[in-house]
Every structure is written in structure tokens, then in C-alpha cells.
N, CA, C and O of each residue as an XYZ file, in Angstrom:
788
protein
N      94.730      2.744    -74.944
C      94.088      1.673    -75.763
C      95.118      1.241    -76.867
O      95.374      0.073    -77.159
N      95.671      2.364    -77.436
C      96.624      2.158    -78.708
C      97.753      1.408    -78.022
O      98.459      0.760    -78.795
N      98.040      1.363    -76.863
C      99.224      1.148    -76.084
C      98.982     -0.527    -75.852
O      99.844     -1.384    -76.040
N      97.515     -0.778    -75.371
C      97.303     -2.123    -74.865
C      97.142     -2.900    -76.423
O      97.431     -4.087    -76.271
N      96.902     -2.705    -77.362
C      96.991     -3.036    -78.863
C      98.181     -3.413    -79.271
O      98.493     -4.418    -79.911
N      99.060     -2.251    -78.724
C     100.278     -2.699    -79.632
C     101.394     -4.027    -78.495
O     102.282     -4.764    -78.921
N     100.927     -3.912    -77.141
C     101.328     -4.791    -76.289
C     100.785     -6.487    -76.891
O     101.490     -7.485    -77.037
N      99.479     -6.340    -77.115
C      98.737     -7.464    -77.671
C      99.762     -8.242    -79.073
O     100.251     -9.353    -79.278
N      99.714     -7.089    -79.711
C     100.282     -7.430    -80.967
C     101.595     -8.269    -80.780
O     101.755     -9.382    -81.283
N     102.629     -7.536    -79.907
C     103.726     -8.011    -79.700
C     103.707     -9.567    -79.144
O     104.361    -10.520    -79.568
N     102.591     -9.519    -77.876
C     102.820    -10.714    -77.540
C     102.502    -12.154    -78.424
O     103.143    -13.202    -78.505
N     101.180    -11.701    -79.063
C     100.721    -12.534    -80.129
C     101.866    -13.254    -81.059
O     102.071    -14.447    -81.285
N     102.541    -12.051    -81.517
C     103.817    -12.564    -82.447
C     104.741    -13.505    -81.616
O     105.003    -14.671    -81.912
N     105.165    -12.861    -80.600
C     105.964    -13.893    -79.659
C     105.152    -15.397    -79.322
O     105.741    -16.388    -78.892
N     104.555    -15.371    -79.441
C     103.807    -16.647    -79.363
C     103.506    -17.483    -80.184
O     103.336    -18.670    -79.906
N     103.359    -16.833    -81.671
C     103.385    -17.542    -82.711
C     104.669    -17.981    -83.083
O     104.816    -19.126    -83.511
N     106.044    -16.856    -82.917
C     107.359    -17.260    -83.331
C     107.429    -18.306    -82.065
O     107.354    -19.323    -82.753
N     107.501    -18.707    -80.984
C     107.793    -19.507    -80.149
C     107.063    -20.826    -80.193
O     107.470    -21.922    -79.809
N     106.001    -20.532    -80.689
C     105.187    -22.028    -81.342
C     105.733    -22.679    -82.541
O     105.818    -23.894    -82.720
N     106.086    -21.761    -83.327
C     106.960    -22.133    -84.623
C     108.343    -22.742    -84.293
O     108.852    -23.605    -85.009
N     108.812    -22.351    -83.396
C     110.020    -22.893    -82.993
C     109.733    -24.367    -82.218
O     110.410    -25.326    -82.589
N     108.980    -24.509    -81.409
C     108.416    -25.692    -80.980
C     108.182    -26.557    -81.695
O     108.603    -27.691    -81.469
N     107.484    -26.272    -82.699
C     107.001    -27.513    -83.926
C     108.313    -27.731    -84.661
O     108.432    -28.861    -85.135
N     109.355    -26.864    -84.864
C     110.431    -27.409    -85.597
C     110.986    -28.232    -84.906
O     111.185    -29.298    -85.489
N     111.469    -28.152    -83.446
C     112.304    -28.780    -82.624
C     111.519    -30.116    -82.512
O     112.022    -31.239    -82.552
N     110.301    -29.835    -82.375
C     109.333    -31.444    -82.578
C     109.467    -31.999    -83.292
O     109.419    -33.200    -83.026
N     109.647    -31.735    -84.263
C     109.524    -32.060    -85.811
C     110.938    -32.970    -86.118
O     111.078    -34.114    -86.552
N     111.802    -32.055    -85.743
C     113.384    -32.379    -85.722
C     113.730    -33.791    -84.786
O     114.630    -34.589    -85.050
N     112.878    -33.873    -83.748
C     112.942    -34.851    -82.948
C     112.479    -36.187    -83.108
O     112.852    -37.060    -82.325
N     111.561    -36.473    -84.216
C     111.008    -37.453    -84.753
C     112.042    -38.564    -85.439
O     113.099    -38.273    -85.999
N     111.567    -39.732    -85.291
C     112.609    -40.563    -86.056
C     112.115    -40.651    -87.648
O     110.953    -40.932    -87.942
N     113.129    -40.380    -88.613
C     113.175    -40.312    -89.826
C     113.269    -41.510    -90.757
O     113.394    -41.432    -91.979
N     113.202    -42.530    -90.106
C     113.240    -43.741    -90.487
C     113.052    -45.034    -89.199
O     113.398    -45.062    -88.018
N     112.312    -46.062    -90.120
C     111.959    -47.189    -89.144
C     113.204    -47.668    -88.571
O     114.333    -47.487    -89.026
N     112.805    -48.429    -87.306
C     114.386    -49.071    -86.874
C     114.144    -50.147    -87.332
O     113.021    -50.501    -87.693
N     115.410    -50.988    -87.399
C     115.405    -52.350    -88.058
C     115.092    -53.340    -86.901
O     114.774    -54.498    -87.172
N     115.177    -52.908    -85.614
C     115.122    -54.159    -84.404
C     114.384    -53.073    -83.279
O     114.412    -51.843    -83.277
N     113.691    -54.063    -82.293
C     113.293    -53.529    -81.218
C     113.687    -54.827    -80.246
O     113.889    -55.987    -80.603
N     113.738    -54.198    -78.751
C     114.154    -55.508    -77.756
C     112.764    -56.294    -77.584
O     111.703    -55.674    -77.511
N     112.822    -57.480    -77.535
C     111.620    -58.296    -77.333
C     110.944    -57.824    -75.966
O     111.436    -57.196    -75.028
N     109.665    -58.326    -76.153
C     108.859    -57.684    -74.731
C     107.554    -59.105    -74.639
O     107.460    -60.028    -75.449
N     106.816    -58.910    -73.594
C     105.719    -59.880    -73.219
C     104.840    -59.719    -74.083
O     104.254    -60.718    -74.501
N     104.508    -58.422    -74.584
C     103.200    -58.104    -75.565
C     103.597    -56.961    -76.531
O     104.501    -56.175    -76.246
N     103.052    -56.909    -77.420
C     103.318    -55.725    -78.616
C     101.644    -55.121    -78.365
O     100.738    -55.837    -77.938
N     101.477    -53.551    -78.764
C     100.296    -53.079    -78.940
C     100.236    -52.135    -80.086
O     101.190    -51.361    -80.155
N      99.399    -52.043    -80.920
C      99.480    -51.146    -81.925
C      98.403    -50.205    -81.838
O      97.271    -50.581    -81.534
N      98.681    -48.985    -82.087
C      97.659    -48.174    -82.171
C      97.139    -47.597    -83.570
O      97.825    -47.094    -84.459
N      95.684    -47.806    -83.543
C      95.348    -47.785    -84.888
C      95.452    -46.404    -85.309
O      95.729    -45.452    -84.579
N      95.098    -46.367    -87.090
C      95.456    -44.892    -87.078
C      96.092    -44.794    -88.609
O      95.840    -43.853    -89.362
N      96.841    -45.762    -88.910
C      97.471    -45.720    -90.109
C      97.964    -47.067    -90.768
O      98.768    -47.641    -90.034
N      97.698    -47.751    -91.984
C      97.660    -49.028    -92.361
C      98.862    -49.612    -92.220
O      98.807    -50.841    -92.224
N     100.082    -49.071    -92.079
C     101.336    -49.509    -92.022
C     101.192    -49.895    -90.402
O     101.642    -51.032    -90.263
N     100.905    -49.564    -89.622
C     101.122    -49.732    -88.082
C     100.589    -51.278    -87.869
O     101.312    -51.993    -87.174
N      99.595    -51.751    -88.316
C      99.066    -53.046    -88.146
C     100.041    -54.296    -88.721
O     100.262    -55.385    -88.191
N     100.486    -53.815    -89.845
C     101.341    -54.966    -90.634
C     102.875    -54.335    -89.898
O     103.671    -55.195    -90.276
N     103.249    -53.872    -89.520
C     104.536    -53.743    -88.704
C     103.999    -54.574    -87.110
O     104.682    -55.469    -86.612
N     102.948    -54.177    -86.605
C     102.778    -54.993    -85.622
C     102.715    -56.545    -85.615
O     102.962    -57.317    -84.688
N     102.368    -56.772    -86.735
C     101.826    -58.485    -87.077
C     103.355    -59.010    -87.565
O     103.669    -60.187    -87.386
N     104.233    -58.104    -88.159
C     105.654    -58.468    -88.325
C     106.747    -58.633    -87.364
O     107.802    -59.249    -87.514
N     106.315    -57.976    -86.348
C     107.177    -58.035    -85.054
C     106.483    -59.153    -84.077
O     107.152    -59.587    -83.140
N     105.357    -59.548    -84.256
C     104.958    -60.574    -83.443
C     105.183    -61.862    -84.195
O     105.177    -62.874    -83.495
N     105.392    -62.025    -85.571
C     106.255    -62.955    -86.186
C     107.228    -63.624    -85.825
O     107.484    -64.819    -85.680
N     107.912    -62.338    -85.656
C     109.566    -62.275    -85.337
C     109.553    -62.706    -83.961
O     110.680    -63.061    -83.617
N     108.845    -62.787    -83.214
C     108.914    -63.434    -81.788
C     109.217    -62.117    -80.847
O     109.690    -62.246    -79.718
N     108.933    -60.975    -81.361
C     109.181    -59.652    -80.349
C     107.980    -59.469    -79.517
O     107.945    -58.427    -78.861
N     107.034    -60.246    -79.424
C     106.255    -60.534    -78.164
C     105.543    -61.744    -78.325
O     105.553    -62.383    -79.377
N     104.622    -62.234    -76.807
C     103.792    -63.137    -77.112
C     102.171    -62.851    -77.793
O     101.519    -63.672    -78.438
N     101.908    -61.947    -77.564
C     100.622    -61.361    -77.890
C     100.565    -60.213    -78.757
O     101.657    -59.658    -78.883
N      99.614    -59.700    -79.388
C      99.495    -58.671    -80.022
C      98.181    -57.919    -79.846
O      97.173    -58.498    -80.251
N      98.044    -56.668    -79.281
C      97.033    -56.012    -78.805
C      96.494    -54.916    -80.458
O      97.374    -54.344    -81.101
N      95.568    -54.856    -80.719
C      95.301    -53.704    -81.548
C      94.360    -52.940    -80.779
O      93.426    -53.492    -80.197
N      94.555    -51.682    -80.742
C      93.832    -50.742    -79.944
C      93.215    -49.636    -80.587
O      93.913    -48.771    -81.116
N      91.970    -49.579    -80.591
C      91.262    -48.556    -81.281
C      90.684    -48.886    -82.370
O      90.364    -48.050    -83.215
N      90.488    -50.074    -82.485
C      89.736    -50.624    -83.780
C      88.197    -50.009    -83.890
O      87.354    -49.933    -82.996
N      88.117    -49.644    -85.105
C      86.558    -49.420    -85.543
C      85.645    -50.206    -85.037
O      85.989    -51.383    -84.930
N      84.326    -49.863    -84.604
C      83.254    -50.723    -84.041
C      82.549    -51.506    -85.805
O      81.807    -52.470    -85.992
N      82.833    -51.098    -86.221
C      82.356    -51.665    -87.750
C      83.179    -52.320    -88.586
O      82.847    -52.623    -89.732
N      84.584    -52.648    -87.947
C      85.331    -53.344    -88.789
C      85.663    -54.528    -88.241
O      86.549    -54.477    -87.389
N      85.074    -55.864    -88.560
C      85.034    -57.080    -88.159
C      86.392    -57.703    -88.329
O      87.194    -57.322    -89.182
N      86.621    -58.722    -87.436
C      87.695    -59.175    -87.598
C      88.392    -60.016    -88.850
O      89.562    -60.207    -89.181
N      87.132    -60.417    -89.374
C      87.530    -61.186    -90.651
C      88.025    -60.101    -91.801
O      88.845    -60.284    -92.701
N      87.335    -59.026    -91.512
C      88.077    -57.796    -92.612
C      89.559    -57.421    -92.433
O      90.143    -56.972    -93.420
N      90.208    -57.556    -91.300
C      91.771    -57.486    -90.997
C      92.139    -58.618    -91.193
O      93.215    -58.595    -91.791
N      91.730    -59.793    -90.956
C      92.345    -61.060    -91.526
C      92.766    -60.853    -93.187
O      93.898    -60.915    -93.666
N      91.624    -60.620    -93.811
C      91.680    -60.233    -95.367
C      92.844    -59.202    -95.853
O      93.670    -59.291    -96.762
N      92.555    -58.089    -94.792
C      93.726    -57.413    -95.546
C      95.346    -57.360    -95.268
O      96.214    -56.585    -95.669
N      95.388    -58.660    -94.304
C      96.562    -59.047    -93.772
C      96.661    -60.429    -93.950
O      97.215    -61.121    -93.096
N      96.058    -61.030    -95.239
C      95.927    -62.360    -95.520
C      97.460    -63.380    -95.378
O      97.365    -64.555    -95.024
N      98.610    -62.844    -95.654
C      99.805    -63.397    -95.569
C     100.080    -63.790    -94.027
O     100.957    -64.623    -93.799
N      99.462    -63.299    -93.122
C      99.598    -63.288    -91.804
C      98.176    -63.647    -90.895
O      98.071    -63.579    -89.670
N      97.118    -64.051    -91.885
C      95.922    -64.335    -91.165
C      95.533    -64.947    -90.129
O      94.554    -64.693    -89.425
N      96.773    -66.269    -89.959
C      96.789    -67.454    -89.013
C      97.195    -66.640    -87.675
O      96.798    -67.187    -86.646
N      97.732    -65.736    -87.542
C      98.149    -64.658    -86.218
C      97.109    -64.361    -85.528
O      97.229    -64.301    -84.305
N      95.849    -64.107    -86.142
C      94.557    -63.393    -85.594
C      94.195    -64.571    -84.984
O      93.752    -64.164    -83.910
N      94.077    -66.015    -84.973
C      93.432    -66.906    -84.410
C      94.260    -67.180    -83.185
O      93.728    -67.292    -82.081
N      95.500    -67.285    -83.361
C      96.335    -67.662    -82.071
C      96.698    -66.503    -80.952
O      96.823    -66.752    -79.753
N      96.837    -65.279    -81.504
C      97.791    -64.268    -80.706
C      97.347    -62.977    -81.180
O      98.224    -62.141    -81.396
N      96.348    -62.721    -81.345
C      95.982    -61.161    -81.450
C      94.768    -60.863    -80.859
O      93.771    -61.549    -81.087
N      94.755    -59.885    -80.107
C      93.269    -59.502    -79.349
C      92.866    -57.967    -79.836
O      93.791    -57.188    -80.060
N      91.818    -57.630    -79.963
C      91.397    -56.391    -80.646
C      90.469    -55.737    -79.459
O      89.719    -56.255    -78.631
N      90.879    -54.242    -79.759
C      89.996    -53.503    -78.841
C      89.266    -52.730    -79.585
O      89.766    -52.166    -80.558
N      87.885    -52.565    -79.232
C      87.289    -51.742    -80.054
C      86.773    -50.566    -79.277
O      86.006    -49.819    -79.885
N      87.123    -50.231    -77.807
C      86.615    -49.316    -76.954
C      87.316    -47.942    -77.104
O      86.607    -46.937    -77.056
N      88.461    -47.840    -77.257
C      89.310    -46.783    -77.279
C      88.904    -45.889    -78.456
O      88.680    -46.337    -79.581
N      88.816    -44.480    -78.092
C      88.709    -43.436    -79.129
C      89.492    -42.757    -79.295
O      89.400    -42.235    -80.406
N      90.679    -42.296    -78.480
C      91.837    -41.506    -78.166
C      92.926    -42.114    -77.769
O      92.812    -43.269    -77.358
N      94.095    -41.547    -77.797
C      95.416    -42.110    -76.881
C      95.468    -42.303    -75.873
O      96.175    -43.238    -75.496
N      94.595    -41.347    -74.737
C      94.394    -41.623    -73.276
C      93.671    -43.011    -73.379
O      94.194    -43.980    -72.829
N      92.552    -43.138    -74.027
C      91.901    -44.346    -73.966
C      92.514    -45.833    -74.385
O      92.220    -46.934    -73.920
N      93.353    -45.525    -75.298
C      94.245    -46.380    -75.768
C      95.058    -47.055    -74.588
O      95.152    -48.275    -74.450
N      95.577    -46.204    -73.838
C      96.401    -46.590    -72.870
C      95.606    -47.346    -71.647
O      96.067    -48.169    -70.855
N      94.362    -46.855    -71.726
C      93.589    -47.602    -70.409
C      93.095    -49.154    -70.844
O      92.865    -50.082    -70.068
N      93.000    -49.160    -72.310
C      92.210    -50.517    -72.593
C      93.490    -51.600    -72.538
O      93.501    -52.824    -72.414
N      94.770    -50.425    -72.713
C      95.835    -51.710    -73.113
C      96.172    -52.002    -71.555
O      96.774    -53.067    -71.421
N      95.931    -51.323    -70.373
C      96.522    -51.515    -69.405
C      95.435    -52.657    -68.782
O      95.706    -53.390    -67.831
N      94.445    -52.655    -69.347
C      93.483    -53.876    -68.795
C      94.040    -55.221    -69.453
O      94.297    -56.284    -68.889
N      94.148    -54.901    -70.726
C      95.238    -56.398    -71.029
C      96.161    -56.721    -70.794
O      96.522    -57.889    -70.933
N      96.838    -55.835    -70.372
C      98.517    -56.228    -69.868
C      98.025    -56.958    -68.466
O      98.298    -58.134    -68.223
N      97.284    -56.132    -67.598
C      97.023    -57.060    -66.239
C      96.281    -58.431    -66.367
O      96.416    -59.363    -65.574
N      95.398    -58.425    -67.585
C      94.744    -59.609    -67.706
C      96.056    -60.970    -68.068
O      96.120    -62.090    -67.561
N      96.931    -60.367    -69.060
C      98.203    -61.410    -69.222
C      99.178    -61.275    -68.353
O     100.232    -61.879    -68.553
N      99.037    -60.576    -67.385
C     100.392    -60.433    -66.260
C     101.473    -59.948    -66.947
O     102.540    -60.465    -66.616
N     101.522    -59.105    -67.810
C     102.978    -58.754    -68.597
C     103.586    -57.582    -67.924
O     103.032    -56.770    -67.183
N     104.803    -57.636    -68.304
C     105.629    -56.544    -67.521
C     105.943    -55.552    -68.583
O     106.048    -54.374    -68.243
N     106.104    -55.881    -69.813
C     106.959    -55.136    -70.753
C     105.988    -55.271    -72.318
O     105.399    -56.290    -72.677
N     106.034    -53.951    -73.071
C     105.393    -53.729    -74.106
C     106.170    -53.033    -75.014
O     106.782    -52.012    -74.702
N     106.185    -53.640    -76.379
C     106.495    -53.169    -77.681
C     105.375    -52.121    -78.311
O     104.538    -52.594    -79.080
N     105.346    -50.751    -78.008
C     104.383    -49.680    -78.536
C     104.471    -49.384    -80.091
O     105.432    -48.788    -80.579
N     103.682    -49.723    -80.633
C     103.966    -49.509    -82.121
C     102.899    -48.283    -82.683
O     101.735    -48.554    -82.977
N     103.354    -47.165    -82.769
C     102.549    -46.043    -83.624
C     103.246    -45.314    -84.561
O     104.352    -45.723    -84.912
N     102.622    -43.943    -85.191
C     103.064    -43.255    -86.008
C     104.265    -42.560    -85.372
O     103.996    -42.178    -84.233
N     105.454    -42.293    -85.748
C     106.479    -41.390    -85.298
C     106.359    -39.897    -84.669
O     106.930    -39.428    -83.684
N     105.462    -39.328    -85.528
C     104.859    -38.201    -84.954
C     103.981    -38.243    -83.736
O     103.917    -37.284    -82.966
N     103.213    -39.501    -83.540
C     102.022    -39.919    -82.625
C     103.154    -40.371    -81.326
O     102.852    -39.826    -80.264
N     104.268    -41.180    -81.258
C     104.769    -41.920    -80.437
C     105.227    -41.045    -79.098
O     105.176    -41.590    -77.995
N     105.683    -39.646    -79.237
C     106.040    -39.159    -78.108
C     104.614    -38.971    -76.989
O     104.865    -38.969    -75.784
N     103.556    -38.861    -77.320
C     102.287    -38.457    -76.663
C     102.140    -39.784    -76.355
O     102.031    -39.986    -75.145
N     102.093    -41.000    -77.235
C     101.524    -42.313    -76.710
C     102.347    -42.746    -75.662
O     101.856    -43.228    -74.641
N     103.863    -42.585    -75.861
C     104.650    -43.346    -74.486
C     104.464    -42.389    -73.495
O     104.580    -42.816    -72.346
N     104.195    -41.156    -73.637
C     103.705    -40.147    -72.093
C     102.386    -41.123    -71.826
O     102.374    -41.735    -70.758
N     101.544    -41.255    -72.523
C     100.291    -41.732    -71.976
C     100.458    -42.814    -71.325
O     100.212    -42.824    -70.119
N     101.031    -44.254    -72.152
C     101.256    -45.072    -71.522
C     102.081    -45.310    -70.512
O     101.787    -46.317    -69.869
N     103.154    -44.635    -70.103
C     103.957    -44.589    -68.998
C     103.270    -44.134    -67.721
O     103.517    -44.664    -66.638
N     102.349    -43.078    -67.881
C     101.626    -42.704    -67.101
C     100.725    -43.537    -66.601
O     100.409    -43.533    -65.411
N     100.229    -44.337    -67.497
C      98.909    -45.108    -66.972
C      99.494    -46.396    -66.568
O      98.727    -47.048    -65.861
N     100.809    -47.043    -66.848
C     101.552    -48.259    -66.571
C     102.928    -47.808    -66.015
O     103.932    -48.177    -66.623
N     103.026    -47.190    -65.125
C     104.457    -46.933    -64.360
C     105.097    -48.150    -64.356
O     106.035    -48.049    -65.147
N     105.068    -49.370    -63.815
C     105.407    -50.406    -63.749
C     105.652    -51.184    -64.852
O     106.237    -52.242    -64.618
N     105.287    -50.883    -66.296
C     105.603    -51.532    -67.286
C     106.437    -50.878    -68.029
O     106.359    -49.655    -68.143
N     107.418    -51.657    -68.681
C     108.664    -51.245    -69.418
C     107.896    -50.981    -70.941
O     107.337    -51.869    -71.584
N     107.990    -49.814    -71.273
C     107.505    -49.389    -72.868
C     108.858    -49.343    -73.608
O     109.774    -48.610    -73.236
N     108.944    -50.223    -74.755
C     110.000    -50.198    -75.864
C     108.976    -49.495    -77.208
O     107.948    -49.910    -77.744
N     109.664    -48.484    -77.384
C     108.559    -47.683    -78.757
C     109.244    -48.285    -79.865
O     110.404    -48.687    -79.949
N     108.129    -48.268    -80.860
C     108.534    -48.392    -82.419
C     107.772    -47.583    -83.185
O     106.565    -47.698    -83.397
N     108.600    -46.662    -83.641
C     108.156    -45.574    -84.490
C     107.780    -46.347    -86.029
O     108.540    -46.979    -86.763
N     106.417    -46.056    -86.189
C     106.091    -46.228    -88.033
C     106.634    -45.066    -88.475
O     106.717    -44.074    -87.752
N     107.053    -45.106    -89.725
C     107.253    -43.894    -90.713
C     107.193    -44.596    -91.986
O     108.077    -45.265    -92.521
N     105.966    -44.328    -92.406
C     105.464    -44.673    -93.534
C     105.844    -43.695    -94.736
O     105.896    -44.197    -95.859
N     106.051    -42.653    -94.620
C     106.166    -41.981    -95.627
C     107.624    -40.927    -95.194
O     107.574    -39.697    -95.177
N     108.868    -41.758    -94.869
C     109.982    -40.900    -94.355
C     110.444    -39.334    -95.470
O     110.910    -38.238    -95.158
N     110.162    -39.751    -96.408
C     110.740    -38.672    -97.471
C     109.787    -37.223    -96.816
O     110.384    -36.156    -96.675
N     108.637    -37.314    -96.539
C     107.797    -36.682    -96.313
C     108.198    -35.780    -94.788
O     108.284    -34.555    -94.702
N     108.366    -36.606    -93.864
C     109.069    -36.317    -92.653
C     110.570    -35.582    -92.583
O     111.110    -35.020    -91.630
N     110.969    -35.764    -93.741
C     112.703    -35.238    -93.726
C     112.214    -33.665    -94.122
O     112.832    -32.732    -93.608
N     111.056    -33.383    -95.076
C     110.821    -32.170    -95.640
C     109.488    -31.366    -95.158
O     108.839    -30.616    -95.887
N     109.258    -31.602    -94.068
C     107.888    -31.553    -93.584
C     107.576    -30.227    -93.773
O     106.368    -29.989    -93.801
N     108.351    -29.266    -93.916
C     108.112    -27.762    -93.877
C     107.515    -27.290    -95.113
O     107.103    -26.154    -95.349
N     107.522    -28.470    -95.992
C     107.401    -28.096    -97.491
C     105.970    -28.732    -97.617
O     105.384    -28.665    -98.698
N     105.484    -29.255    -96.695
C     103.870    -30.054    -96.657
C     102.924    -29.379    -95.629
O     102.880    -29.604    -94.419
N     102.143    -28.467    -96.382
C     100.998    -27.801    -95.471
C     100.236    -28.831    -94.910
O      99.639    -28.337    -93.953
N      99.974    -29.945    -95.021
C      99.273    -30.873    -94.393
C      99.892    -31.545    -93.322
O      99.395    -31.804    -92.226
N     101.058    -31.812    -93.749
C     101.949    -32.401    -92.532
C     102.327    -31.130    -91.372
O     102.430    -31.359    -90.167
N     102.464    -30.083    -91.848
C     102.779    -29.173    -90.578
C     101.482    -28.817    -89.717
O     101.511    -28.444    -88.544
N     100.337    -28.996    -90.503
C      99.306    -28.965    -89.498
C      99.343    -30.217    -88.776
O      99.243    -30.063    -87.559
N      99.483    -31.680    -89.258
C      99.716    -32.688    -88.179
C     100.494    -32.291    -87.234
O     100.069    -31.920    -86.140
N     101.879    -32.330    -87.600
C     102.741    -31.893    -86.573
C     102.511    -30.747    -85.553
O     102.862    -30.850    -84.377
N     101.921    -29.685    -86.050
C     101.447    -28.572    -85.189
C     100.365    -28.979    -84.154
O     100.368    -28.473    -83.031
N      99.367    -29.967    -84.565
C      98.470    -30.253    -83.852
C      99.198    -31.494    -82.661
O      99.013    -31.484    -81.444
N      99.843    -32.261    -83.260
C     100.462    -33.423    -82.386
C     101.255    -32.526    -81.283
O     101.180    -32.947    -80.128
N     101.994    -31.360    -81.500
C     102.755    -30.798    -80.650
C     102.102    -30.045    -79.623
O     102.555    -30.117    -78.481
N     100.961    -29.235    -79.898
C      99.838    -29.107    -78.984
C      99.272    -30.223    -77.766
O      99.282    -30.072    -76.545
N      98.796    -31.350    -78.554
C      98.546    -32.316    -77.929
C      99.456    -33.064    -76.979
O      99.094    -33.502    -75.886
N     100.677    -33.172    -77.497
C     101.591    -33.321    -76.663
C     101.959    -32.667    -75.269
O     102.205    -33.258    -74.218
N     101.934    -31.225    -75.529
C     102.133    -30.604    -74.505
C     100.998    -30.359    -73.466
O     101.184    -30.234    -72.256
N      99.738    -30.305    -74.138
C      98.447    -30.400    -73.319
C      98.450    -31.528    -72.564
O      97.964    -31.419    -71.438
N      99.017    -32.935    -73.012
C      98.987    -34.105    -71.893
C      99.983    -34.152    -71.136
O      99.871    -34.705    -70.042
N     101.240    -33.560    -71.555
C     102.366    -33.450    -70.611
C     101.815    -32.564    -69.336
O     101.977    -32.924    -68.170
N     101.328    -31.689    -69.617
C     100.796    -30.448    -68.334
C      99.711    -31.387    -68.064
O     100.217    -31.692    -66.984
N      98.658    -32.113    -68.100
C      97.552    -32.726    -67.777
C      98.402    -34.022    -66.607
O      98.108    -34.050    -65.412
N      99.126    -34.700    -67.037
C      99.837    -35.823    -66.521
C     100.779    -35.151    -65.325
O     100.807    -35.759    -64.255
N     101.435    -34.109    -65.438
C     102.131    -33.391    -64.158
C     101.358    -32.986    -63.207
O     101.758    -32.965    -62.043
N      99.982    -32.556    -63.597
C      99.072    -32.053    -62.660
C      98.311    -32.931    -62.146
O      97.438    -32.566    -61.358
N      98.473    -34.305    -62.481
C      97.931    -35.422    -62.207
C      96.025    -35.329    -62.486
O      95.147    -35.583    -61.661
N      95.904    -34.981    -63.604
C      94.522    -34.383    -63.971
C      94.162    -35.606    -64.697
O      94.982    -36.075    -65.486
N      92.837    -36.268    -64.487
C      92.299    -37.292    -65.564
C      92.077    -36.682    -66.991
O      91.735    -35.513    -67.168
N      92.316    -37.634    -68.036
C      92.227    -37.595    -69.074
C      90.917    -37.761    -69.589
O      90.066    -37.903    -68.711
N      90.398    -37.792    -71.073
C      89.294    -37.751    -71.666
C      89.605    -38.386    -73.158
O      88.701    -38.482    -73.988
């Protein structure tokens, strides 16, 4: 029994060390600043979850980086008028070129709802706007759902200084560790061809 406990502790420590290295490498791979530009595409999709994402998506639409903008994962209790008020300087874009998705509850569903929108508009390319730490998993899900659609990633880095020193921020460490686990779980699921949820 004692030998078993020693082996168990050693394996546990090894898992912790390897996980820590994995999270560190994942954090190091993330964009530390927003890109100044991105290739134009047929459409732009923003995944909700941060205030800067919608602003950046609207700015890209205004700059002609896509013909329409799809905001995926909008909370059912958020009316379009509220979004227009929050982005008053670009409110006119909502009337002509913005579509909202109130169905998606996670990244996998974001990809499925976007696939429907892409098919309805006969699009062949997308600019994908989300947080830098979320982008690897989002891109994985989108490429799996739409292998024929070209995805141009656009990372949003609202607090670049925090990303640069992530190891000093307990809350950010938790976010990155969770996203690292979710990314590898999604990778395994996609590799095995299993359905998401």
C-alpha cells in the first residue's frame, strides 16, 4: 500500500508539473497585442464574452473587412436596441449589416450557428473575432464545423499588460488553465470525430 501511495504521489506531481508547463506554453503562444490589420473576408463573426469584441467587430465591418457581421451568443435578454445604444457611434450598422444569434451557449454552438449563417449568405471566408486566449479553441471548432470556409483569426487583447505578466494574476492563471484544458479536450473530441455539446 505504501509503495502504491508513493507511485500515486509521484504520478500526481508529474501531472501537475506537465500541466503547469502546458499552461505556460499556451500562455506564451497567445497574442500580446491586437493586430493592426486582417485580411478582408465575406463575413465577420464576433463571439460574445467581452465588451471589446463587439466594438472591434463593428470597427472591422466599418473598414470593409466583411460584408456582414454576425454576433454569436447574444444573451436572450439583450435587445438589439441596447446593443445599438452601447455602440451609438456605429448604431447605423445594426440596421444594414449586423445579424444576432441568441441560440449559441458555448463555442461549439457558436460554430454551428455561424455555419448556418455562412450557408444562408453563401460566404466562403470569415474574420473570427474573440479574445486571444479563446481564439485557439474557437478556431479549432470553426475549422471543424466549416472545413471549406477560410478563417482569418482576429484576437482581441483588452488588457495586454495583464497577458504579458499572466503568472502574477491568480484570476488570469485560472482563466488560462481552464482554457488550456478546454482546448485540449476539444482537440481530442475533434480528432476522434465525437459530437460536441
